[in-house]
Steps between C-alpha positions, in 0.01 A plus 500: 500500500502253210123522467527876458758456225318222314148648523560874476271561794539784744621407848170612655299289254698187578484566874119497486477176300323223695545126447130458426552706183787283371395221263793270426288270282382788281846658523370844592433724798258784553574836651184636653389852419616648832857381429551659156589852401196546272262327746405225253541126552793366305563133411866421442612190308799315646809383315669170592745692718226683689306175553817342639552791741140482621525121545815543709336770711189288546702198614697716743174645632354153555809403696429775750171347613 
């Protein structure tokens, strides 16, 4: 829910985001054309808060395997 608030994305857009499109070093993520309303790829820069959320999610994901 926090990612929706801090990025302004639609729920469907965020649900289709894949880890391979998240770049923590570059501090951005890409929404592929099939996931956006206008059918164009969209690169979203990440704030410190969004990076922190993604890092937490990534660590939790790694703990599952």
